[in-house]
C-alpha positions as CSV (number, residue, x, y, z in Angstrom):
1,M,-22.3,-3.0,-1.2
2,Y,-21.8,-6.1,0.8
3,S,-21.2,-8.4,-2.2
4,R,-19.0,-6.0,-3.5
5,A,-16.8,-6.3,-0.1
6,N,-17.1,-10.1,0.1
7,S,-14.8,-10.3,-3.0
8,T,-12.5,-7.2,-2.0
9,V,-10.3,-9.4,0.6
10,A,-9.7,-12.0,-2.3
11,V,-8.7,-9.5,-4.9
12,W,-6.5,-7.8,-2.5
13,T,-4.7,-10.9,-1.4
14,L,-4.1,-12.0,-4.9
15,L,-2.7,-8.5,-5.9
16,G,-0.5,-8.7,-2.9
17,L,0.6,-12.3,-3.8
18,L,1.5,-11.2,-7.2
19,V,3.3,-7.9,-6.4
20,G,5.3,-9.6,-3.7
21,G,6.2,-12.9,-6.1
22,G,7.0,-10.4,-8.8
23,G,9.4,-8.5,-6.3
24,G,10.8,-11.8,-5.3
25,F,11.3,-13.0,-9.1
26,F,13.0,-9.7,-9.9
27,L,15.1,-9.8,-6.8
28,G,16.1,-13.4,-7.7
29,G,16.8,-12.6,-11.5
30,S,19.1,-9.6,-10.0
31,L,21.3,-12.2,-7.7
32,G,20.8,-15.1,-10.1
33,G,24.4,-15.0,-11.7
34,Q,25.5,-17.4,-8.7
35,R,24.2,-20.7,-8.8
36,S,24.9,-21.5,-5.2
37,L,22.3,-19.4,-4.2
38,S,19.3,-20.8,-6.2
39,L,17.8,-22.5,-3.0
40,E,18.0,-19.2,-1.1
41,L,16.7,-17.1,-4.0
42,G,13.6,-19.6,-4.1
43,A,13.1,-19.1,-0.7
44,V,13.2,-15.4,-1.0
45,F,10.8,-15.4,-3.8
46,W,8.2,-17.3,-1.7
47,V,8.9,-15.2,1.6
48,L,8.2,-12.1,-0.3
49,A,5.2,-13.6,-2.0
50,V,3.7,-14.5,1.3
51,I,4.4,-11.1,2.8
52,G,3.0,-9.4,-0.5
53,A,0.1,-11.4,0.2
54,L,-0.5,-10.9,3.8
55,V,-0.1,-7.2,3.3
56,G,-2.8,-7.5,0.4
57,F,-5.1,-9.2,3.0
58,L,-4.6,-6.5,5.3
59,I,-5.3,-4.0,2.9
60,G,-8.7,-5.8,1.7
61,L,-9.8,-6.1,5.2
62,E,-9.6,-2.3,5.8
63,K,-11.4,-1.6,2.6
64,V,-14.0,-3.8,3.5
65,F,-14.2,-2.5,6.8
66,W,-15.2,1.0,5.2
67,L,-17.3,-0.5,2.4
68,K,-19.5,-2.1,5.0
69,L,-19.5,0.7,7.4
70,E,-20.9,3.1,4.4
71,A,-23.7,0.3,3.8
72,Q,-24.6,0.4,7.4
73,K,-24.6,4.4,7.2
74,V,-27.0,4.1,4.2
75,L,-29.2,1.7,5.7
76,C,-29.5,3.9,8.7
77,A,-30.5,6.9,6.7
78,L,-33.2,4.9,5.0
79,Q,-34.7,3.5,8.3
80,T,-34.6,7.1,9.6
81,E,-36.3,8.4,6.5
82,V,-38.9,5.6,7.1
83,N,-39.6,6.4,10.9
84,T,-39.9,10.0,10.2
85,R,-42.1,10.3,7.0
86,A,-45.4,11.9,7.4
87,P,-48.2,8.9,7.6
88,S,-49.8,9.1,4.3
89,T,-53.4,10.2,3.8
90,E,-54.5,8.0,0.8
91,G,-57.5,6.2,1.3
92,A,-57.7,8.0,4.6
93,T,-61.4,8.9,5.5
94,E,-60.6,11.0,8.3
95,P,-58.1,13.9,8.3
96,V,-54.6,13.4,10.1
97,P,-54.5,16.0,13.0
């Protein structure tokens, strides 16, 4: 689960960047009839791309938190099982009281 968590933040950041950049591209396309706005439209594209990447990064961090929490629960349950398991009687010469 930890290896999966390591790539999750990068994937969500990239996805947010693509969605934000796509939104900026389409917003620029709808306003692109006016040539005097070309510089502002480029800025809108990059601002939306950065905002999308930031939102994706935050979503990725939240997902990583929950994945690591699940991994810790599994490790805790495993250790509880090991600690509470009855000792094995294989190879023992005396009966366990």
